[in-house]
N, C-alpha and C positions, 0 to 999 in steps of 0.2 A: 539542588543536585547539579553537579558539574557534568555536562554532556561531553563525552569524548567525541573528538572529530573536529573538523574545520568548520568555522562558523559559515553559515550561508551554503553548506553542502547538502543539508537535509531537503527532502522534497518540499513543494509548496502546493497550495491550493488543492488539497486532497478532497475529493467528494465522491459519493456513490449514488447511483440511481438504480431503481428497481423497475424492471419491465415485466409485464405478463406474470406477475407474481413470483416466477421461478428464476427469472434471469437478473443478475445484478452486474452492473458495470461500475467499476471504480477507476477514477483517473487522477493524475497528479502532474505536476511540472517538475523538471529537474531543478535542484537547488541553483540559485543564481551564480554561486561561486563554486559550484562543484566542478572538479576537473573533467576534461572532455571525455575521458575513458570511464567515468563513473557508470556502473550499472546498478539498477535498483531491484530489490526483490521484496515481494509483498507476502506477508504471512497473516493469517487470520484465524480467529477462533470464534465460533458461532455461540458457544455458551461454555461456561466453566467446565462442563463435563466432557466436552469434546476436545480432541487433540488439536493442536495448532497445525494448520496445513498451509503449504505454499500455494500460491496461485498456479493454476494448471494451464491457463491460456492467457498469455500476456499480450497486451496491445503495444506494439513497437513504433518508434518514430523512424524517420528516414536514416537515422544513424544506428538503427537497430537497438536503441536504448529502450528499456521497458518504461512505458508511461501510462500504463493502465492494466486492468485485468477484467476479463469477463468470467463471471461465475455462473454455473449452470446448476439447476436443481437446488436452489437456495431455499432452505426452510426458515421461516421467520419466527423466531421465538419471542418471548417477552423479555428476555435478558438482553443486555447490551452486547453486541458483537465486538470483539477486540481486533483492531487492525494494526499491524506493525510493518513499516517499510524501512528496510535498511539498505545500505549501499556499499559497494566496494570499488576501490580504485587502486591502481598501482602506486599512485603518488602520495596519497594521504588518506587519513581516516575520515569516513563519512559519517556525519551524525544521522541517527535514526529518527524516525517520526512515528509516534503512535497515537491512537485515538480510540476511544470507546464510542460506539455509535448505536443508537436505538433504531434498529432496522425498521420496526413497524411505523416509525415516524417519517421515514423517507418518502 
């Protein structure tokens, strides 16, 4: 599949950690070649039956760019959770990043 967007603009090093069963923290780094004004948005779906939701509590860097998300009241099912991070910039199309993750393995 051809990915729309500039090469090197998608996020890198996406990872999630679960604390105290109910709190999950996902972080990422801005794409190496992403324009300076790129902002990233994280959507996730905990199971196929649930709606896709946007992150409610972003972690920001000193440039106010979203570099992570804190999730509260996470319920861990046996299905893989789906994560999608897309980006927007005035200058160019930003590639998205997506991944299915087994939360109970984290």
